[in-house]
N, C-alpha and C positions, 0 to 999 in steps of 0.2 A: 477520327474519334477524338484525337487530342485537340483538334480545332473546336469541336463541340464542347469539350470540357472547359477549354479556356474561355470560350464565349459565355458559357454558363457562369463561370467564376467571375468574369468581368461584370456580368449582369447583377450578380449578388453584391459585389463590391459597390457598384453604382447605387444600388438600393440602400446599402449601409451608409454611403456618403451623402445621400439626399438630405436636404434641410429638414430639421426636426424642431419640435417645440423646445422652448428653453428648459434646461435642466432645473429640477426643483432644488431648493437650497435648504440646508439644515443649519441650525445654529451651531456655534462652536461648543465643544464639550471640554471642560477643563476641570481638573481635580488636583489635589496635592497630597503627598505623603508627609505626615507630620513626624519630625525627628523626636525620638524619645530616648531616655536613658535606661528605662526599665523595659525588658522584653516581656510580652505576654506568654503565658504557658499555652502550648499548642495541644489543646485537648478537645477542640470542637465546641467549646462554650465561650461565649463572649462576656464572661463574668469578671475578667481582670480589669481593675480600675483604669489601667492605662488606655484601654479602648475608648474611654470617654474623651480623651484628648484629640481623637481623630476628627476629621471633617466629613461626616457621612453624606452620601448622596443616594437618592432613590428614584431619579428621573429616568425610568426605563419606558420603552415603547414597544408595542407588539411588532414583530416581524411577520409572524404567521400565527393563527390563521387569518387575522385581520391586519393587514399591513397598515401601520400608523395608528392602530387602536390602543386603548388603554390596557395595561396589564390586569389580569384577573386578580393577582395577588401582589402585595408589596414586596420589593427586594431592596435591601440596604447594603451598601458597601462601605467599608472603612479601611483606610490605608495608613500604616505607620512604617517607620524605618529607623534603624540605627546604622552605625558605620558598616556593619557586616551583613545585614539582612533586610529584606523587604517583607513586611507583614501585611496580610490581607485578611480582613474579617468580613464575614458574609452572614446576613440574616435573611432567610427566605421564609416569609410567612405563608402558611397554608392551614387554615383553621381546622380542617379535618385531616389529621395525619394518616388516616386509613387510605386516603387517595394518593399518598406518596408512593411512587413506583421506584423501588430500590431492590434489584434482584441480582446484583453483581458485587463482588468483593475483590477479585483478583487484580493485581497490579497490571495496568495497561489493557484491561478489558474494554469492550465497546460500551462505555457508559452513555453514549448517545441514546441508547434504548432505555435508560433510567432517567429519573429526574437528575439534573446536574447543573452545576455552575462552571463556566469556562471563562478564563480570562487570558489575554494575550499581551505580550510586551514587545515593543519595537525599541530595543535598547540603544540602537544607533540613530534612531529617529530619522531614518532615511526612507520610510514608508515602503520598504521592499521585503523585509524579512523580520523574523522575530521568534519568540518562545511561546509555547502553548501549555497551559496548565488546566486540569479538569478534576473535579471531585463530585462524587454522588453522596446522598444523605447518609450512607453507611461508612464513609471514609475511603471508599475505593478511589484510587488515584491513576491518572493517565497524563502523559506529557508528550511533547514533541517539539520539533523546530520546523520552520517553514520559510519558503522563499517564493513569492508570487503564488501560483497555484500549486506548487509542489510541497507536499506535507510529508514529513519523515517522523513516523510514529515511534521509531526505535532509538530516540536520543537518550532516554533514561538518565536524566540529570539527577543530581543529589539535591533533594528538597524534602520538606516535611509538611504534613497536613493531617487534619482529623475533622470529623463531623459528628454531630449528634442530632437525633430526632426528639422533639418534645410535643406537648399538647397543641402548640400553635404553629408548628412548622418544623424547620430545621436550621441549623447553624453550621458554619465551617470556618476553620482558621488555617492559614498557610504561613509557613516560614520559608522564604526563598533566599538561600545564601548568595550573596553577590559573587562569590567565587565560582558558582555554577554557571554564571552568565558571562557573555562577552559584551563589553561596552567601553566607551571612552570615559576614563575617569575625569571628573570635573564637569561633565555635561549634566545640566540641571533637569532637562526635560526628556522624557521618553514617550513614545506612542503607547496608548493603553486603550483597551476595550474589554467589555465583559458582557456575557449573555447568560440567561437562565432558561432552562427548558423544564416546563411542567408537563410531564410525559402523558398523564391520563387525559389531558386536554390537547395533546400534541401542540402545545403553545410554546413559542420561543419569543422572549423579550430581549432587547439589546439596549445598551446604554447609548453608544454613539452611532449615528447614521444608520438607523434601522430599516434598511431597504432589502427586500427579499432577493433581489438580483445580485446583492453583494454579500460575500461570505465574511465571516468574522475575521479571518486571517488576512483580509485585504486591508493592509494598514494605511492605505491612502485615505480611508474613511474613519480612522480611529480618532479618539480624543487625545488630549495631552495630559500626562502625569508629571507634575512639577515637584521640586524639592529633593532631587537625587544627587546634587552636586557632591555630597560628602560620602557617597558610596565607595567602598574600598574593595579592591579585587585581590589583594595579596600578591604573591610572586607568580601565581598562575601555574603551579606545578602539582600534578597528581601522579602518584605511583601506585600501580595496582598489581602486586605480585599474586600469583595463584598457584595452587598445587592440585594436580589431577592424579587420582589413583584409578587404574583401569584393569579389569580382568577379562580376558577373551577366551572363550571355549567354543569351538566349532567342530563337532564330531564329523560333519560331512566332508571336511577337508583336513581333518586331524591337526587342527590349530589350537594350541593351548599356551597362553602366556600371560604374564602380569607386567604391567607398565606403570612406572611412576614418572610423571612429567611435570617439572616446574616450568612456569612461564611468567612473563611480566609484560605489562603494558604501561608506558609512560606517556603522559600528556603535559605539554608545556606551552604556555602562551608566549610565542615569540613577540607578538603585539597584542593589544587588547582584543583585536578582531581576527587574529591569525594563530592557529594552534598546530603544533608539531606533535605527531604521535609516533612512538616507536614500539614495536611488538617483537618479542623474541619467543621462539618455540610456541607459536600460537596454537591454541587448542580450542576446538568447538564442540567439546563433548556434551555440553548442556543444550545444544541447539535442538529445537523441536523437529520432529520427523516430518518429512514431506508427505503430502497426500498422494496416495497411489491413484493413477489414472488409467483408463482404458482408451487407447488411441484408435479411432476408426477413420482417421484422415491419412493423407499421403505424406504428411509433414511432421517433423519432430515437435513435441509439445514444450511449452514454456513452464518452468518451475521457478517460483520466486525465490529471491535471496532471503535467508532467515538468520544469517550469522551476524551477530552484533557488530563485530569489528568492521565489516564491510557496509553495514547499514548506517553506521554513524557518518553523518555528513554526506550521505549518498546523493542527496539532491543536487549538490554542486556538480556531480558528474553526469546529471541528466542532459539529454541532447535533443534538440529539435522537436520537442513535444512528443517524442516516440516513447510509448509505454507498452511493455510486454508484447512486442510485435516484431515482425521481420525487419531487420535493418538497424538494430541498435548497435552503435560502435563500441560501447563498453558495457559488459554485463559481468559483474564481479563474481558470479557463480562459476565462471570459467576458471577461476583461480582456486586452487586447493581442493578440487573435485575432479576426478578423472571421468572417462567416458562411461564407466560402469557405476557411476555415482559413489565411488569409494573415495575416502579422504586421502589427500596428498599432503605430506608434511610441509610446513612453511617455516623454515628455521628462523628467518628474520625478515622484517619488513618495516617500512616507514611511510608516513603520510603527512602532508601539510595541507590544511584546509582552512578557509576563512576568507577574509575580505581586506583589501588595502584600498582605501578610497573607493572609487567607482568600480574596482575590479574584484571579481569573485575567483578564487584560485583553488584548484585541487590538484595535488601531486601525489601519486601513489607508486611505490616501488617495493616489490615483493620478490624474495628468493624462494622459488619452489623446488622441492626435493625431486630426485629422480623417481620414476615409477614406470614399471613395465619396460618398454624399449625407449622411453623418453628420458633424456638426460636432464640433470639439474639445470635450471635456467632462471634468468632474471626476467621479470614481467613488470612493465611500467606503463603508467598512464599520466598524461598531463592535460589539464583542462583549465581554460581561462575564459571568463565571461566579463564583458564590460557593460555596466548599466548605461542605457541610452534612452532618450525620449522620456515619456511619462513613467512607464513601468516596463520597459522593454530591455532586451539584452542582445548583444552581439558577441559571439563566442567562437572558440577554436578548440579542437581536441586532437591529441596525438597518442597513439598506443604503440607499444613495441613488445614483441614476443608472442610465441605460440605455445600455450600450455599443454597441448595434446600431441604435438609432433615435434620433430627436430628441424623442421623447415623454418627459415627466417620469415618473419611477418611484421609488418608495420602498417599503420593507417593514419591518415590525416583527414580532418573534416572541419567544416565551419557551419555555423547556424545563426539565424536571426529569429528571435522570439518576440513577438509583438503582443502587447496587452494594453487596452485602453478602456476607461469608463467615461470618457468625455467625447470620443469620436461620435458616438450615438448617445445623447444625453440620458443619464440614468441607466444605461445598459452597458454590458461588457462585450467587447469585440476582441478576439485573439487571432493570431496568425503565426505561422512558422514556415521558414524556408531553410533548407539544409542541403549540404553535399558531403560526400565521403569518397575517399579513394584508398584502396588497399594496395600494398606493395609486397608481393611474395617472391619475386625474382623468377617465377615460372611462366609468366604470361606477358605478352606484349601489349595487350589491350583488354577492354571490357572488364576492368576492375573497379568501376565506379558505381555510385548510387547517389540519388538526389531525390528531393521531394518538397512539396509545398502543402500547406493546410490553412484554411480560414474557418473560423467558428464564431458562432453567436450563442454563447452558453448562458441563456437567461431562462427565467422561470416559465413564462407563458409560451414563448416561441424559442425553441432550441434547435439549431441546425449546425451542420459541419460538412465541409467539402475538403477532400484531400486527394493528392496524387503522389505516387512514388515510382521510381524505376530502380530495380536491382539488376545489375548487369551479370552476365554469365559467370565471370571469374571473380566477382566481388567476394572477398574472404576476410571478414572481421574476426580474426582469431581470438581476440579478447572481447568480442561482442556476441550478438545473437542474430543468426540468419538461418532461415530454414526453407527458403524458396528463391531460386535464382533465375536470371534471364526473363524477367517479367516487368510489366507495367501494371500498376494497380490503381484503380479509381474507386474511391469510397465517398458515399454521401449518406447523411442521415438527417431526419427532420422529426420534430415532435411539437405537437400543439397541446396545450393543457388548459382545461377549464377548472378553475379553482373556486370551491364553494366553502361555506361556513357551517353546514349541517353535518349530519352523520356521514354523508358521502362527501369526502374532502376534495378529491381531485378526479378528473376524467381525462385520460391521455389518449392521444392517437399518435402512433409512431410508424415511420417507414425508414428502412435502411437498404442500401444497395451497394454491392461490391462487384466490381468487374475486373478480372485479371486477364491480361493478354501476354503473349510472348513479345519479344522486342520487334517482331515483324507485324504486330498488331492483330495477330490471330487470337480469337477468344479461346481461353483455356478454362476459365471458371467464371460463373456468374451466380450470385446469390441475391435474391430479393426477399426481404422479410417485412411483412406488414402486420402490425399489431393494431387492429382497428379500434380496440377498446381495452383500456386498462383502468380498472376502478380501484380506488384506494379510500379506505374509511378514515374517520377522524383519529383512529388509533393504529392506522397502518395495516388493517386487513386488506389483502390484495386479491383481485380476480383479473386474469389476463387471458386473452385469446390471441393466437398467433397463426399466420399462414406463411409458408416459405416455398418459393420456387427456386430450384437450383439447376445449374447446367455444369457438367464436367466433361472435358475432353481428355481422354487417356491416350497418350502417344506410346505408352508401354504398359504391359500388364501391371496391375496394382495389387500387391499382396496385402489384403485387408486383414487377414489373420494368418497365422503360421500355416503355410501349405495351401492357402486358398487365394486364388488370383482372379480379379475381375478383368475380363479381356479388353484389349484395345478397342476404342470406340467412342462415340459421343452419346451422352446420357442426359436426359431431362427427367427431373423427378420433383414431386410436390409432397408436402406434408402439412398437417395441421396439429396444433397443440393447445391444450388448456392448462393453465396453472392457477392454483389457489393456495394462499398461505394466510394463516392467522397472525395476529399481532404478537410481537415479542413482549407486549405488556402482560400477557397472560402467563400463568404458571406452566400451562401446557400449550405448546405451539406446534401446529401441524402445517406441513407444506407438501403439496402433491402436484406433480406434473405428469401428464400423459401425452404422448406424441405418436402419431401414426401417419404413414403415407408410403409412397414409392421411394425406393432407394437404389440408385444406379438402375439395374435391370430387374430389381425385385422389390421387396417390401421390408419395412422396419417398424416394429412396435417398441417404443421405449416408455418405461414408467419409472418415476423417481419419487418415492415417498420419503418423508423425513419427519421424525418425531423429536421434539425437544421438550424436556421436562425439567423445570426448576421448582422443586418443592419448597425451597427457601433460598436465601442468598448464598448459602454455603454449598449447594449441590447443583450440578448440571449433568443430566444424562441425555445424550443425544445419539440417535440411531438413524443412519442413512443407508438407503439401498438404491442401487442404480442397475437396471437390467435392460438389455437390448436383445430383442428377438428378431433375427435377420434371416430372410430367405431370398436367395437370388441365384441367377445362373452364373457359374464360375468354372474356372479350370483348377484342378488340383494337382499338386506336385506328385511326380512318380519317381521311382528309383532311377538314378542316372541323370537327374536334373531335367527330365522331360515333363511336359504338362499333359494332363488328360484332356479329352474332348470336353467341350462345354456341357455342363449338366447342372441340374438343380442341387443347390447346397443349402443347408440350414445350420445355423449355429447360434449360440447365445453367449453374451458376456454378462457377468454378474460381479458387482463390486459392492462390498459392505464395509461400513465404517461405524465404529462404536466409540464414543467419548464418554468418560466418566471423570468429571472434574470436581474436586473438593477444595473449597477455599475456607480454611479454618478462620482466617482473619485477613485483612488486606496485605499481610506480610508473609503468610505461609499458605502454600497451595500444593495440591497433589493431583496431577493430571495424568490420566491413562488413556491411551489411544490405540485401538485395535483395528486392523485392516485386513481384508481378504479379497482377492479377486481370482476368478477361475481361469484367467489367462496365464498368469505366472504360477498358479496353484501354490501360493505362499500366504502364510499368515504372519503378520508383523505386529509386535506389541512394543509400545514405548510407555513406560511408567516413569513420571518425572516429578520429583519433589523440589520445590524452590522455597528457600527460607531467606527472607531479607532480614538479616540480623539487625541491621540498621542501614539506612540509605548508603549505598556504596560498598556494603560489606555483605556478601551473599554466599550461601551454601547450596549446592545442587547435589541431588542423588538421583541418578538415572539408570534405569534398566532397559536395555534393548534386547528383545527376544524374537527370534525367527523360527518358523516351523515350515517344513516342506511337506505338502500334501499331494504331490504328483503321484500318478500311478495308483491312486487309491490308498497310499500309505500315509502315515502320520509320523514324521521324523523330526526330532529336535534339531534345529539348526544353530545358528550363531547366538551365543549368550554373552552379553556384554554389560556387566554392571560398572558404573562409573560414579565416583565421588569427586567433587570439585569445590574448593574453597577459594574465594577471591576477596581481597581486603584492600580498600582504598586508603592511602595515606595522602593527606592534602596539606599543602603548604602555601 
């Protein structure tokens, strides 16, 4: 089996390396920020006389729907600077403002689904990483940092912007403090690129190198922004003290208390490209609630990190191209959260992240408080990556500590991450190779893991092949692993027909996963074929899917409490239809229905979703997910025995309701209600966020639980929290 996989991999590599036509060439894109003494007022109107001093440019080109085509509407960019700020002025013409799609206001919302302007800055001009800024016509703002293909949405830098709509289109202004950026003082040239999306046409235009296979954050294809030699960074010190007031009442366990918790985060630039962070008495009271999930698999589910302290610079700790999957060596959610998803106090911690020459460095050290039977302990991670070749990295990682037990644990690993847009002219090719080894002191062997992946992530043809082995005793205590003693083979392929009419794309996709044990006995096989996926010019989608699966159970599988699927080999098939309407519309509908065999029985799943945006201030979203399952199973009996196999039927139901109110881009009130019939619990989080000004925020959060088991309705944990954080910048 491995020989077949290797042969296939070599065949694909050979096809990639085959001679190709010469790459097309684009002209150089150059612009300049003009130094001014008087700053414009940031109100979204380009009516300040100082904007007339800028050197405007408007030479944009379509990326889609017609690659290389002329833009439907004119877009003009102006750039100014003084010693402390970069100013960006934008004029986006659109003669019929009724066609402007602007339905979002909240900070860091997905403005991709609105008309928007996005620009990126490569401040070290190394063509590998940078800063991302985005605005929609209502002044909604989003930012992030990126390195290669890795994008981190939770950077939340301090910057200012506004936008206005008028009879001929819309305008926007940005003020970016240089203190919010990392760069080498005295360097005159940064990488720069900018794009505009006209949502009702689903049209994207870009300034530099407008190729559909290259994303905006690929700074190898950016233009050059000159005139920045006088930019000043200050001493690079931010102090963010915060105060949290919390009240807890839980009549189910007779818990009643009030807590007042001061905390502080300090950020200091050791070098222009290297930041040290110190946190004391870290508190995550304002963090958004997790989505509840119903697990019908044999393996634990992945819940993403949502805490800002760990999300900041998290891309530096990424490893081997692994994303939300088995075998990640470092997963920050293991720190500060116990096995029951309860918070664990973190009295103090430190982090150093950034770059020194060709090296990317991440050091994290946290002291976790005791909880349950686990003593207080130190948890540490060290990550280093060196830039090599055109856009590739070679790296190592070390972790130390086990947050959930008193056993010793450490891990070492290495990875090579390849990316090129010249190996195949005008196309992107990526690859990853990695290894890891854990050390627990309890095993003499089989504590390793390793894997490889090669991908061709382009628009018309998109494919990926990968392999990984996770040995029986591999234990990344600060990482994520949910299946051991396996070899896993994955492959996926997509072919796209791209059109310019109402029907925009037609896709065909196929994916295969094969999992064996380390003796190469097949344990799991899943083949998923999407013969047709239709997408309209405004992203209405219709999809058909067929899945064939095989599972070998070597032990009874408890699919629900007290219900066990017997040992055996199972083949099952199902089909699905999914339809969803565009996010352009005030009312968006999404519906998926799935039916077929499931182990030795049947499953019917339906998943309707309604999203209503009556205007930019409101979002009301209702989701419902139901599984109706009927199969032959064993049921638990008193004394730990299992009943004879008999037909069992059960249902899982999960409901989510979101009501979000954005009063303006700086004040939002989001309420999230969830219920599932497995836990028989209702959870409510109501969260107010007020950005008093950038870097200074107030949160008021109420977390409320209810227990509905046994047909009763009991008030559970009630936790109102108020938190104020204030940034002092030097």
